[in-house]
N, C-alpha and C positions, 0 to 999 in steps of 0.2 A: 384671295380675290376680291375681298370686300372692300371696296374703295373706288373712287373716281380718281383714276391715276392721270398724272400729266406726264407724258413720256418722254417728255425730255427727260401716259398712261400710265390601347390600353388593352391594354391587354386584358381580357375578362377572366377572372379565376373561376368563374362558373363553368362546370363542365359542358352544359349545354351550348355554350358560346365558345369553346375552345378552338384553337387553330386546328383545322382540319385539311389534310392533303388527300385527295383522290387516291384510291389504291392503284397501284399499276396492274396491269393485265397480267395474268399468270399464264406462262406457256407451260401447259402440262406435258408437253413431249418431253421436255428435258429439266423442268423443274426450274428454270431462269427465269426472272421476271422481265417482261418486255418493257422498253420505254414507255413512259406515261406520253399519250401522243397529245393531250390537251395541255394549255398553259397552267402552272400551278404556282403556289407561293414560293415554292423553291426557285423557280425559274426568274424570280426577280433579281436573284443573286448572279445570275448568268449575264445580266444586260449591261450594255454599255450605251453611253449617249454623247453625241458628238455636240460640242458648243463653241461658241466665240470663235468661227472661222476667220482668220485674219490673212488677207492674200497680200503678197509682197508688192512693192511698188511697181516692179516691172510684170507682174502677173505670173511669175513663173514657179511660186510656191506658195503654199498656204501653211500656216501653223494653227493648230486649233487644240481645245481642251478636249480630252477624253476623260469622261466620268464613268468608272466601272465599280459595281458594287462589290465588295469583298466579303464574302461569307465568315472570314475568320474575325475580321473586326466589326462586322455588321454596321458598314458605313461606306459611303461612296467615296472612292479615291480618285483624285483629279491627276492627270498629268498632261504635258504638252508633246504633241506629235507634230511631225513635218510631212508635207505631201508634195512631191513633184508633180506639177500641173500636168506637164506633157506626158510622162510615163505613168503617172498613177502610182509611182512607187512611194511607199510610207515608211519612215523611219521614228524610232522613238528619240524626242529630242530632251526632254526635263523628265525623268521619271524618279523612281525609288522614294525613299522615306520623305514624308512631308506631302504638303498640299501645293501644287503648282498650276497658277492660273494667269488669266490677263496678258497673253502675249500680244507684244506691240512692235512693228517693225520701225526702225529707224528709216530717215527719208532715203537712204542710198541702198537700203535692204542689205546692208552689210553686218548688222547687229539685230539683236532682238531683246527688247526688255520685257521682264515679267515679274510677277510677284511669287515668292515662294517662302515656304518653312522650312526648306531643306537644310538650313543650318541648326534646326533644332528648336529655335525660339519663336518669335511672333512671326507673321508675315513681313517680310523684307523686299526691297526692290533690287533686282538682279539685272545684269546686262549680259548677254552670251554674244560672242564674236563667231560669227556663222562661219567664216573661213578656217579658223583654227579650232573652233568647238570649245574653246575656253569660256568660263563664267566668271563674273566678279560681283559680288556683294556691294551694291551702290549705297544703301542706306541701311540704318540700324534703328528700326522703329519700335515704338511700343504699341503701335496698332497699325494694321495694313493701310498701304497707300491705296488711293482711288483716283480715277480719272488721269491716267498715265498718258503723257502727251510729249513727243519729241520736239524739240527745236528744229526750225526749218535746216539748220546748218549741221544738226546732228551732235552738238556740243554739250547740250542740257536736256533735261528732262523736267518737266512740269508736273506736279502732282498734287492731291488734297490728303491731308491727314488730320486726325483729330490732336488737338491741343489740350491736354488736361487742364481743368479749373479746379479751383477751390471750393466753390459752392458755399451757400448761407450756412453760417454756424450761429448757434443759439446757446449760450452758456457754455460750460465746460464741465466734464465728469471729473470726480476725484482723482488725486494722483493715484497710479496703480502700483503696489509695492512690487518690488523686484521678485520675480518667480511666480508671481500670483497668476490664477487662470480666471479670467473674467468673461462676461458675456461679450457678444457683438456690441459695437457701439451704435448710439441711435442714429437713425437715419433722418435728414432735415430736407424736405422737398419743397421748393418754391416755384417750380415751373408748372405751367397748364399741362403739357405733354412730358410726363415724368416717366413713362415706359413707352417702348415701341416694340411692335410684334417682331419677333426674330432678333431682338438686341437687348431683351431684358430691360430692366431699370435703366434709365439714362444717366450716364455718369457726368459729373460737372465737366464743362469744357466745350469747345467749339471746334468746327471743322475750318481749316485754314489752307492757303494755298502755298506751294513752295516751289523752288527750282534748286535743282542739284546738278553737278557736273556729271555728264555721261560715263566720265572715268572715275566717279566716287568723289567723297569728301564731305565737308559739312553742308548741308543744305542751307539754303537762304529762305527766311519765312517772308512772305509778301503782303499777306493781309492780317489784320489784328482787328479786334473788337469783340464786343458780347453778342455777335451773331455768327452764325455759320455760313462760310463762303465754300459753296461746293458747286455741284452739277457738272456739265461737261466743260473741259478746259481746251483752249484753242489758240494756237499762236497766229500772230500776223505773219504773213510771208517774210518781211524783213526781219522778224525776230525781236522787234522792239516792244511788242504788247501782247498781253494775255487776255484773252475775253473768256468771262466766265459768267455764271448765274447765281443769283444769291436774292434773299430777301434782307435788306440792310435798312429796312424801315423801322421807325421807333417803336410801332406796334406789331413788329414781325410776328410775335408769338400768337396773336388773335388773327392773322391774316395768312391762311393756308395758300392762298393764290397770289401772294404779294411779290414773286421772285421778278426780278429785272436782269438784263444783261449788261455787264459792266466792261469796261476797257481800263487794264491796269498798265501803266507805263512802267517797265522794268527797271529803268535807270533811276526814275524819280519816286516810284512807288505810288503816283498820283492815281485816283481812281475816278473815272467819269461814268455815270449812267447813261446809256445809250437809249433805254428805252424807259417809258413812263406811264404806261397804261395802267387802268384799273383791272388787272388780269395778269396771269403768269407769262413769262417769256423766258426762254431758255435754248439750250441746244445750238448754241452758234457755230455756224460753218463758215469761213471766210473764202471768198472767191481766189483762184490762183494768183491774180493780180493784186489783191489786197483791197480792192475798191469797193467791195460789196459784202454784206454778211447776210445770210440765209439763217432762219429762226423760226422755233415753232411757239405758239402762243394762242390766247383766245381773250376775248372780251368777258370779264366777270360780270354776268347779268343777275347773278344770284340763283340761276338754275341748278338743278341737281346734276345735269349734264351739258356741257358744251363742247362740240367738236375741236380738236386742235387743229389750227390752219398753219399753213406754210408761208413765211413773209420774207422779203427781202428789203434791206435798208443800205444806205451808204454807210462806209466804215465810221464816219463821225456820228451816226444815228438818225441822220435826216434822210428825207425820201422814202419814208416805210411805206410799202404796199402789199397787199396779199397776192401771191401768185396762185394761178389757176383759181379764181374764186368761185367758179361756177360748179367745181368739183366738190360733190356731196360725200364726202369721205373724210374721216379724221387721221392726219399723219402722226407717225410715232417714232421716225427716225429720219436723220438726213446726213449725206456727206457730199462734200464738194471737193472735186480735185481736177487734175487736167482732163479727164474724160467728160465732164460736166457734173451738173447737180443731180444728185439722185435721192428718192425719198421712198420711205416705206408707209405702207397703210393696210388696214384690213378691209377685206372686199367680199362680200357673201360668203363668209366662212373660210376665208383663205386670208394668207399674208403675202403682198405682193411688194416687189420694188419696181420703181419707174424712173425714167429720166424725166426731168422737169425743165422745159424751155421756159426762158425769163418772161417771154411774151406769150407763151403757147396757152390755149384755151383749154387744155387737159393734160394730163400725164400721158407719157408714151410707157405702158407697163412692159417689162422685161418678161419673158416667157416662164422663168423659174417660179415656183411655189416654194415659198419658204416654210419650214416646219418648225413646231414648238418643241423645246426639251422639257417641257413640264408632262413628263410621261405617265403620271398618276391619272391625270383626265385629259380629255381631247381639246384644251384650250387652243385657239389660234395663237400664232405669235412665230418668233424664231429669231435668228441673228444672221447679219450679214456684212460683208465690206467690199469695197470696190478698189481695184488697182487703177492706176494711171493710164492705162490702155483700154480700161472699161470691163475688164473681165470682173465677174461677180462670184464671190465666194460665199456660200449659204448653207444653213441646215436644211437637210431635205424634209420632205413630209410623206407620211405614210400611215395607212389604218392599221398595218400590220406588224410594225417595227419602231422603234425609236428613230430619232433623226441621225443621218449620216451627214457627211460632208458632200456637197455639189458645188460644181463650177459651171458657169455661163460664159462661154466665150463668142469669138465669131463662128467657131465651128458648130456651135450648138451647146446642148447641156448634157454633162455627164455625172454620174454619181462615183465619187472617187473612193469611197470607203464601204465596207459591208460589215460592220462592227458586229451584227448580231445574227449573220449568216450561219455561223456553226451552232450556237447556242439555241437557235430557233429551229434549226433544220429537223424537218419531220413532225414539227408542231402543227396541228390542225388549229387554224386561228378563225375567229369570228369574222364575218363577212359584213360589211357595212353598206347599206342602200339607202336613197333618199326616199323621203316619205312626201307626199303631196298633201298639204294642208293650207287650206283656204278659210280666212273668217267671213262671216256674213256681210262684214263691210268691204269686202273684196282684199283686204290685206293678206298676203302671202307669210306664212309661218315657217321660215327654213327649219326642217327636221329629217332627222336620219333614224335607222334602226339598224343596230348591230345583231345579227342574227348568231345563234350559237354554233360552234362547230358542228358539222354533220347534218345541218338544217336541210330538209327536203322539201320541195315545193308542195303547198298545200297544207302543211303542217301548221298548227296553231300551238304556241309554245308559251310558257310562264313569261311575262315581261316586266322589266323594270323601267319605270320612269325615272330618270336621272337628270337632274336639273343644275344648270352652271350658276356659280356665284359672280360677284361682281357689285351690283348687277349688270354695269356697264362694261362687259367682256362678250367673248364670242366663244362658241364652239365650232368645230368643224370635223371633218372625217379624218382625224389624226389618231394616232395610237394612243391608247390607255391601258394601264395594266389593271385597274380596277374592272374595266369593261371585259377584258380577256378573261379575268377570273371570274366574272359573272356568267360569260358564256360557256366556260367550262364546267360550271354547275348547272347547265341546261337553261339559263335565262337569256332571252333576248334583252337588249338595252335600247330604249327610246329616249332620244336626246334631241333638243331643239334649241333655236335662238328666239325665245319669245321678245315681245316689245321690251325696250331697254338694251337689247344687243346692240354692240357696236359692229360696223362694217356695212350698214345698210342704210345710211344716212341719217341726217338729225332728226327728222320726223319720226322715223322708226324708234330711234332712242328715247324720243320724248313721249312715246305711249305710256311710259310709266311716271311721267313727272306728276309730282303732287298726290300720287295714288299706290305707290309701290307698297307693298307686293299685291295689292288688291286685283288690278287690272291683268296681271299674269295668269290669274287661275283659269278663266276661260279660254285663254289661248292654249294653255298646257293640256286642259282636258279635251281639247279640239284635237291635239296631237295624238293622245291616247287613243280617242275615238278612230282616228284615221290608222293606226296601227292595227286596231281591231278589225274595222271596215275591209282593210286591204288584206286580211287573212293571215297575218302574222301573229298577233298577240291573242293569247287565251284570256277573254273577257273574265272568267272566273279565276284567274290566278294573275292579277295585277298588284304591282308592288311600287312604292315610291321612295326615293331619296335625294339627297342632293347636300352640298355642302356650302357654308357661308350664306351667300344670298339663297343658294339652292337649299339651304337648311332651313332659312326663313321660310321659304316657299313650302318646304314639305311640313313644317309645324303649322303654317297657315292652311294648306290643303287639307289636311286631316281634321280640321274643324268646319270645312265646308262640304265634304263629301265622304261616305264610307265606302266607295266602290273599291279602295285598295285593302287586300288582305293584310298586309302590314306595311310599316314605315320604318325608315332609319334617317333621322335628323342629325347631320354632320354639323357642328359649329355653328348652330343656329343663334339668330336674334329672337328674343322672346318679348322682350320689354324695351321699347325704344327709349324710355326715361333713362333706365340704367345702362343702355348700350350707349345711348349719347354721351353720358357724363363719364363712362368708365373705360370706354375703348381708347385706342390710340389717335381717335380722330375727333376729338370733341369740337374743333373749329370747322367740321366738315358736316356731320351728320346733323345736328340741330338747325344750323342755319340753312344749309342747301338742301337737305333731304326732307326735313319737316317743316320748314318754312318758320321757324322760331323757337325758342327755348322752351322746355317742357311745362313751366308754369304759365306761360303765354297761349299755349295750344295743347292743353291736356287730352281734349276730345280727340284731335288729330293722333296724338301719340297712342291713344287707346285704341282708336278705330283701326289702325294699321298694324297692330300688334298680334300676334298669334294668341296671346291671353285672353283677347276678347272674344275668342271663340271655344274656350277650353269646355264649358259646359256641353258641347255638341261632341267632343271628341269620342270616339269608341274604337279607333284603329290601334291595333297593339303597335306601339313606338318605341323603337331603340334610339337611345341619343348619345352621341359621340362628341368628344372635344379633346383638344390637346391641352395637357396641364399649363403650359406656358402661352396659350393664346391670349394675345393682348388686343387682337383686332376685334373679335367678337367673344369676349371674355369667358372663361370657364364657367363664371357665375351665370351667364345667360342659359347656357345647357343644363345647370343644375336648377335653376329656375323652373325649366320646363319639365324636367325629371321629377321634381318635387310636385308640380301641377298635376302631372300624370297620374302619380301615384294618389294624390288628393281625390281624384275624380274616378279613381278604380280601373284605370286603364293599364293593361299589362305592359311593362316596360323595364328596362335596365339601362344604366349609365356606364358607357365605355370612356376610360380616360387614358390617353397616351402619354406616359412620362416624357419629360424634356421635349415636348414637341410644341411647337409654335403654330400660326394659322396655316402656314404653308405645309402641305401634305409632304413634300420632299424634305421637310425637317426631321420626318420620321424616320428611323433606321430601315433598312429593308425587311427585317423581321417584323417590326412594328406595322409596316404597310402590309404585309402578308396577314398578320394577326388582325388587324382592323377591318379588312375587307372580309376575311373569313367569319368574323363576328356577326357582320351584315348577312353574309350568305347563310349562316347557320340560324339567324333570327327569320328570314324569310322561309327557309326551308321549313321551319318549326309550323308556319300557317300554309304552306304550299298543298294543295289538295290533288294535283294531277297524278297519273299512275306512278311517274318516275320518281316522286318523292316518297312513295310508300314504302 
């Protein structure tokens, strides 16, 4: 989560930290073990998550991706399912071997395009004829297609795909004798961003735009050049143009926010820039009559954060103006069809979808609350789509289960699936309540506490302060595997949206401008104080953890206070110099977050880094990181681990193999083991009776 996003936004071998699963209660009457009533690491394998719900143009059906954790392969398996909106009947559509994702309806609703590895190779574009149930492989690609979009007449499909490149070569190796076994060839790198989190080292090549017949055949490449052309793809209603976003500027590698919206004439191949501002633009959506284009963007003022605004312009790029300019929230998705213009945004710890009038003073929010599929932690977010008659399909929100598929029609809101009703039946889950927290300057800090299962009024229990990453992101009362595992171990979890969190307006996000993570510390301590004062948290058994931005905060907090019995810093940033130069965000962190390059502002880099407080650290601190994390690189966690060792603080290092920055890149067993290691670390320093 460590980044300002433009939405167009280890298993330890030490026995003391080994994966532990609570023992099932023993029924002495017949010698049979009773089912475990609390959520355990084993239960992660029973979870299913709904994602990418795509409603048909007429609103009668929803195709969605179901992700289910498979205990035999230790990974999430993705399949595509179909729901009849009227009856709620659900049927499997594309299942079996392989991964199946990205369902997209044809304009007439008679066909469904999707991406699948069902043929045994890489991800390929398929089309299914809904009337007959027959499917065809439309393309054979080296890498998976993205941005799938049907043409208005249903005859073609546009998509993006990577075109391999040669890359820089320097000299040549000697000729290899036949039958010889040599080491791997040298790797020559000449790009500023040469590795990306979740994608390993960047292969030479660019992302380009293609069209292919919906019946199959050779695709036609439409864009070329030394820069990538990606983002959302949109057709003009007459099928003559494609709109897309890209950074096609000469200095594209140095400008992280340099994307513009372009129109591509399919017949001639001519490309015209429709936006020219200093700042990113993208996510184009064309009005049904083709006369206007809605899009997302912001002016790049050099700030660490700027809210993404919603704009509309004429189809030739003229007459651009901001919609609902007085609305102090950032937009992250738009869709424009016969039912109107719809947009989504974060608002007070929730993800909402609203109708947007072209001359309205404010959005008209729908009743639906959209839920995030990031089930490891309670981040806000989610996915949605709108039919031509205005029906909304969305991923639902809940604090006690991962998202299902919901629909909002003129008849109201219904939840159409219950993916985890059986697997979680009989489980006592932690209950989430709001906390009241107000700073001395009158600023309200949104906060919650998840109480452990079986909590009784008046009890004070061990509590974990768990802090979100981003830092420009937000938590909400959503389901979290980590929290439920903490709760099952007897801990309450305190979580909040301190300054910098999104969904509360520009000024609230700007509370950390030029001072992150320093100004968050008193806000988070106030949240802990509230949990104690309101009678929930045992002040003698407080613990602290967080990942990414929350990992930075964990490392920084333990240098400012010794009130926590133990800490666990997940994928932290420790040294802003190495972070700025070694992460996959070298054009963002130095310029926008620190206000200059390391040699220009060395004092700033040092003051805002946890290493500046190492002499004060006494809290036993566990350090965790993914082996393939390129967002907050493994070297950051290793620096902190070494520093803790050097100052004599009890510590251990947990490295999760094959894991990137995203917790869901970990296998289910790794997720369980990682959280179990944190619980074991905290239990080591817990002093209440239950831990004895």
